[in-house]
Steps between C-alpha positions, in 0.01 A plus 500: 500500500494405869549870583181598310308225671614598844446870421147424380419315821646766728336788314157350556550528878597874482220767530471735207613802703808318633595372154498857374745609777725198441517586128594864581786384725617245243554742216834651609639162587394343169656792311835443676482125451433536125728785384488412128120511495501811715717670239243418236208604721668837558516555118133419465412721794684795351314444172158487659569807702591685189176389341319622805667847459443518125393225260585724201874555465602793285885511508606321820315311773442687825739440786395271783600513860751227571378461855142455370626234253678311782188523721284373213741212443464368856130561485478294179662212688255547786213506255615177343526336836142611582395350162631161594372503860153596377501258214591207731211599733235530223375138506420534870295822468123498492310659213377769736859591596601513134207724413561737792869523407466656149331797337464506119317824414508446118411128509212587266756490213539123564124445531419687185768314309358167617157609383638542146591133502849496346697450821723732698881545510629667809850640410698558821850609608683316771359734759346468843271210588351371177454143642248640752294650219507178299391292798228753578350476149524119501366444851266794572380580147528134389654583164727269306858636507782392273858615568802451273821449703864448422624143555749460781797269575497253652172363353390383846505867620286602200250224569478616864417854379241364258329309772520801729330729253245236408406495869431867463242417227723589202569294191871518423639489144883476470656755265592312184388392149151392619430802716331701225261217405409450869438870552289535184294206621441675833400822330262320265327372814467861624747450785760729656868472413767668713830589327802653670643700214757761616791272413589331166625166628562357150681810370309486169213735584393837353731800530331783693582806695443382858524799719795706373701220333457259208464128570278207408186376658307178425268506199260248660250725661443711187517204262250297700258793544507582124438140404226429750329835546555472876508814706859596592501674841814646651482407868697534822446393862659724763578413856335719761558511878321261736512208255279677246530533123385740227427359160534743208332402175559732207253535210543244218747580232384531143568158341304552176697411186620803311762359258755226479499273803866568564439874510191465722691279746777759521253786550305318775822391674632855509174629652510222752860591589384854571229375728734263689754779551225726648379218732860430618573867555209529739671276754854426377622348824243220452655397162643150537722493187841364600647409164629696201230651278671755285804463268707727727437258794703235325 
């Protein structure tokens, strides 16, 4: 935990432009220092590059350039380093700096959903700089933000992360038995809930085609949207040069009830998987997924 505290203090002293360069240099070193994770990242990079070439697979997935996969792997580590450097600096940034650092051309989808009054679920992959966007909405737009996060060991480290995100203006809900009730409460108050949902941590999610393979993704986003009537918006936040960011907000998925709840959850989760794959394929080297996510990974 001391390392995170020191890193947070140092990052606040580093200008945005310098942090971006440090992250770029750190990527190759981190990939060498973490060979097991690098192997998994290479698998994910190859997948996302196939999706970029063709999201519809007829008989066999298209070939990908091994050099491009290796380059994407080191860039993914650099992107993850930038994520942490930027996140640590966020509490020290002014609202004006936050606002200048992000463009969200389709933000009207969020505004229109809030006008309907049933809350908003932003469904995101582990991609780019999502913390910047959350802090921007909480600080600049003054919107209540709830984020569901995975508990960490040791508990002291998890509490440090909770306090860190709360300083960014976010309400943190640990993933667990009470998370659904907490999220439904936030949606009933017409608030925004952010869910990272490109990995099924519990292993008991909905089976979907995610890209060109079968796996499971969490049922939570679909189930919560169907129960609450909240807008379900596939979303991604991409890094851009010069410390800037691009927020992409897709149109809301259809979450009207059409049949049995179980079938509706499966249908919405599949459509969400397709959206997530397309968002990831846009900038695969910014995908920070370092763990197994498909049966073949294990």
